[in-house]
C-alpha positions in Angstrom: 104.4 -43.1 46.4 101.2 -42.0 46.4 99.3 -45.2 47.4 98.8 -44.2 51.0 97.2 -40.7 50.2 95.0 -42.3 47.3 94.1 -45.4 49.3 93.4 -43.2 52.4 95.7 -45.6 54.4 95.3 -43.9 57.8 95.1 -45.2 61.1 94.3 -43.7 64.8 96.6 -43.2 67.5 94.9 -41.7 70.5 92.2 -39.3 68.9 94.4 -38.2 65.8 94.5 -39.9 62.8 97.7 -40.5 61.1 99.0 -41.7 57.7 102.7 -42.9 56.8 104.3 -41.1 53.8 107.7 -42.9 52.9 109.4 -43.3 56.4 107.7 -40.2 57.9 104.0 -40.4 59.9 102.1 -37.4 59.7 98.9 -36.2 61.0 95.9 -36.7 58.7 93.1 -34.4 58.5 89.5 -36.1 57.0 88.8 -32.9 55.2 92.1 -33.4 53.4 91.7 -33.0 49.1 94.4 -34.1 47.2 94.3 -32.3 43.5 96.6 -33.0 40.7 96.7 -31.1 37.6 98.5 -31.8 34.0 99.2 -30.0 30.9 98.3 -32.9 28.7 95.3 -33.1 26.8 94.6 -36.9 27.0 96.6 -38.3 30.1 96.9 -42.0 30.3 96.5 -43.5 33.9 96.8 -47.0 35.0 93.6 -48.9 35.6 94.8 -49.3 39.4 95.3 -45.3 39.8 91.8 -44.9 37.8 89.9 -46.9 39.8 90.8 -44.7 43.2 90.6 -41.3 41.7 88.1 -39.0 40.1 89.1 -37.6 36.6 87.9 -34.4 35.5 88.4 -33.0 31.9 88.3 -29.1 32.1 89.6 -29.1 28.4 85.9 -29.0 26.9 85.2 -26.5 24.1 81.8 -24.6 24.2 80.8 -27.0 20.9 81.5 -30.0 22.9 79.5 -28.9 25.6 76.6 -27.9 23.5 76.8 -31.3 21.9 76.8 -32.8 25.6 73.7 -30.9 26.7 71.8 -31.6 23.6 72.3 -34.8 23.9 71.2 -35.1 27.1 68.2 -33.1 26.4 67.2 -35.7 23.4 67.7 -38.5 26.0 65.3 -37.2 28.3 62.8 -35.7 26.1 62.7 -37.7 22.7 64.5 -41.0 23.7 63.1 -42.1 20.1 65.8 -40.1 18.4 68.6 -40.9 20.2 71.3 -42.6 18.2 73.1 -45.7 18.6 
């Protein structure tokens, strides 16, 4: 299970941090980063997982990016033009 990593369930022993993974205890570094990738276009995660991670969608098209940026500019400069 990834729960100890996602929840950063660490404990200190002496001057070092440790984390329990399954039946093993390993030293943990505060600078540790955990990345997960998927080939799925629109993956679904349980709410319990979604609240513990940052999801980034890199599958944006140039047109989608243009729409997002245009929407942001309109929001900042001409809020009266913004659609609901």
